[in-house]
N, C-alpha and C positions, 0 to 999 in steps of 0.2 A: 270700321275695320272691326273683325271678329274678335272676341277675346281669345288669349293665347291658352290652349290647355296644357300644353307641353313644351318647354324649351329643351332642345338638345344641345349640350355644349361638346363639339367635337365632331368633325365630318370624316372620321375613318370609318371602317367596316362596320363597327359596332355602333356608332352614332346614326349613321345613314340607315342602317338596317332597322335599328329601332324607331327611327323617325318615320320610316317606311311602314311598319307594322302598327304604330300608332295612327297615322293618317289613314291607311286602309280601315282602322277599326273606327273612322269618324272623328278623330280628335283633330284640332287646330294645333298645328305644329309650327315651330320656328327651329331652324338650325343654325348654329353660329359657331364660327370657327375663324379667327383672324388671320389663318394661314390659306383657308380654301381647303376644298374637298381633297382627300386622299394625300395630304402633304406629309404625312408621317410615314409609318411602316406599311400602311394600306396602299401607298404607292409603289410598292415593289414589284418585282418581276416573275417571282417563282410561280404562285398560284397552286401548289400542291394540295390537295383536299383528300388527306389520307386517313384511314381509321386506326383505331388503337387495335392492338393484337386481340383476337378472340378468344380471351382466356381470363381467369381471375376477375369474373365480371362483377361490375360495380355501379352505382348510379351514375357516374360520371361517363363511363364507357357507354351505357344506355343512352344518356343524354345526347351524346355525339353521334350514336347510330341514328337516332329519329332524326337529328339535324340533317345528317348526310343524306338520308333517304327522302326527306321533303326538300332538298336543294333544288331539284331539277324543275317541280313544279312552280316553286318560288321565282326562281330566276327566270323562267319562263314567262311569267307574268309580269315581272318587273320590264322585261324587255318588250312585252305586248303593249304596255302602258306608256313606256317612255319611248320606245323606237330605239334603243341602243341596246346591242347584243353585250353581254358580259364575257362571251367567249367560253361559256361552260359546256363541257361536257364530261360524263360519266364513262371514260375511256378506259379505267382500270389502271392497274400497277403490276410489275414485274420486280420481283427481288431475287438475286441470286443466292443459292443454298451453299454454304462454306465447306461443310463437312457432313460425315455420317450423322453425328449427333444432331447437327441442325436439320438434317433430313428427317429423323425420326420426330423431332419436335414439330416440323412443319407439317407432317401429316397427321400428328396428334390434333394440331391446331385446325386443320381441315375437319376434323370430326366435330369439334367444338364450335366451330362456326355454322355447321348445319343445324346444331342446337340454338345457337344464340343469334344467328342472322336469318334461320328460317329459309325462305325462297327468296328473300329480297336480295341476297347477294351471294356469291360464291367464293370461297378460299381454297384453292386447290394446288396440288403439285403437279408440274409438267415437265416433260421433257424440254432442254433448252432448245433443241431445233424446231420444236412445235410453235415457237413463239414468235417468229418471224424475224426480219432482219433487225428492227430496232429493240435489241434485247442485250442485256449485259453478259459478260463473260461471266461463266459458273465454273468453279473448280470440279464441283460434283457432276456436271451435266444436267442438273435440276434446278428449276425455277419455281418460286412462289409467285402464283397468278391470283390477284383477287379482283372481283368487278365491282367492288363498293367505291374505290378510289375515283376520284375525279380531278379535273382540272379546270383552272379559269384564269383569265387573264385580270391580276389585282386592279389594274388602272381602268380597264374595260368596265370591271364590275362596279368601281365606285363612280365611274361616268353614267353607267346605266343606272344606278339607284338615283343620281342627282338629276337626271332627265326623267326618270319616272315620279319622284317628287315634286319636280317642277309642273310636270302634266296635273298632278294633284292640288297646284296652288302652293307649294311648299318650295321656298328658296333657300339656299345657303347664303347667310349674310356674315360680313365679317364683325359686326358689333350688332349688340341688342342688350337691353334690360331683362333680368330674369323675369318672366311670366309663368304662371300655372306650376304644374309639376315640373321639376329641373333634373336632368339626367346629365352626368359628368361621365363623358366618354372621350377623355382627354389623353389618353395613351401614357406613355412612360414618364412623362413631365408630370401628369396627373398623379401617378402613383406616388411620386416624391413629395407632392404638395399634400396628398393623403397622408403620408407616412409624416410628415410635419404637424398636421392639424390633430391627428389621434396620439402624438407623441409616441410612436413605435413604428418601426420599419415594416411595412405590408408589402413592399415589392419594389422592384427597380427596373431599369432598362438594360437590355441585353443587344449589344450591337451585332448586325448580320451583314455579310456582304454576299454578293451573287452575281452572276453573269449571264448573259444572254448570247447564243451563238446563233450565227445564220446557217440553219440546217432544216430542212423540210422533211418532216417525219410523218406528215399528214395526220390522221388520227390513231397513231400508235399509243400504247399504254405509256403512262410514265414509269419512272425506273427509280428504285432505291436502292443504292449499293454503295458500300463503304462508307456510310452515313451521308450520303449525298442525295437530293432529290433532283433528278433529271427530267424535265418535264417539257415534252413538246407541245406547242402552241399552234393556233389556227394560222397565224401570220408567217408561217415558215420559220419559225425560231425555236431554239430549245434552250430554256433557263436552266441553270445550274445553281443549286444553293443548299446550304448557306453555312457560314462560319456562325460562332456564339462566343462573344466577347464581352465579359463581364466589365474588364477594365480597358477604357478607352479615352481618348482625348478629344479627337474630334469625329462626331456621329456620322459624318457624311461622307467621310475621306475613304477612297479605296487602296489598298496596299499590297503587298506581298502574298497576304493570305488569299485575296481573291485570285491572284494568277496561280496559287496552289490549287483552287478549286477546279479550274480548268483543266490542269494536269491530273489531277485525281480522276476527272469524269473521263478523260481521253483512256486513261489505264482501264477503267470499268468497262469503256464502251469505244474500241478503237475506230469505230466507224466515224466518230466525231473528230479524228485527227484532220487538221488543217481547216476546221471551221472557223470563219472569221469572228471573231468577237466584236459585236456591234454595240455592247454597252456592259457597263460595270456599274454596280449599285451598291449603296451603302445605307444603312438606316438603323434606327434603334426600334426594338420592339419591347412592348410592355410585358413583363413577367412579374405575377402576383406571388406572394410569399407560398400560396398554397399548390402553385405550377399548374393551377387550372385557372380559367377566367373567373373574374371577381364580379359576380351580379348580386344585386340587392339594394336596399335602403342605406343611406349614409347613416352610420350611427350618432345619434343626437342631434341630427338636423333634419326636422320633419319636411316632408316635401320634396327631399333631394335623395338622387338614386346615382348608384355607381355601376358603371359597366366597362371594366378594363381587364387587363392582363390576358389577352388572347394569343399570349407568344406562341407562335407556330400553329395555333388552332383557330385564330380569329374567324378567317374566312369560312372554314368547316363549321364552326359552332354557330355562326351568325344566325341562320334561319332559325333555330330553334331557341336560342339566346334572345332574338329579338321578340320572340311570340311571348315568352314568359315575362319578360320586361315590360312588355306592352300591358299585359294582364294584370302585373302588378301595380304599375303606376295608374292605369285607367280604372281597375276594378277592385283592387286591393287583394287579388288572388296571389299568393305566394306558390308558385310551383318549381322554385329553383331547388334542384337537388343538393344533398349534402356534399360537400367538396367544391362547390362552386358558389358558396355564400360568403358574403364579406367577411363574416364572423371566423371563417376557416382560414383567413390571413390574418387574422388579429393574435 
């Protein structure tokens, strides 16, 4: 058996994506997760890949932009190799404009987006009636439309990566010894263990609840309204999420907060009224102290690395994050931007 170059601990979106990037670079990889692929928050149902607002530009926003722009090609390659679709589509997003002040701000951001996004994507203000039937109510009659946002099925994306890795000879196993460079992509529980190991809090878990409705919106853009992501999926469902709960007892139980999500979604989009709720989901997402993904070497542990804290951004950040982590582990090149570094959460 060939020697192992990289051991990835954790088969969520960060672990699987980095394993894929390492395997594509020629490394021999093993992925270890006692619970199996996508067992944590990467097994959720929402799948909104949405950009930061195009203003107050910084390295974190630039990093996310690059990741969102490279996603389509990367997921197409994953599907071609493994034969499983992640249900990715760069279908855009609509947001209602609440008042005149918001309208002025949105139009200013449209100008900024042309400078920052170039010709890669559009942020614009449109009349609500021009958006089509799957659109939120807008107090002003105006909507923000962007063409950078995308959606995917988190579960299908995890399955697509597992299939592509298998085609490359990489399997996800329940147990294995550390070998080669070791990546810890162990989610919110890993953040707690890292906090204990370093003797200071570097992050924690935030519970989220979401719901899935039976409603076929085709390839309509996703909606962000009233703090909710409302995301049409390829299988004739619409996902709604999510809550953010720092205090919780049962990580996977759904309660009245989940029911409230559905009510708020129907208020924002009355055409969803009466749609059957086919699934309710709850899970805990890793949130680093810096509020950005935590990427880099494990302080004081040579040959050990960290990739966690993708709270609400994990699937969108995964393509670029996987590339820089593979480059760091395999070649020693550190391309991690300020704000995403492990030290930023210490």
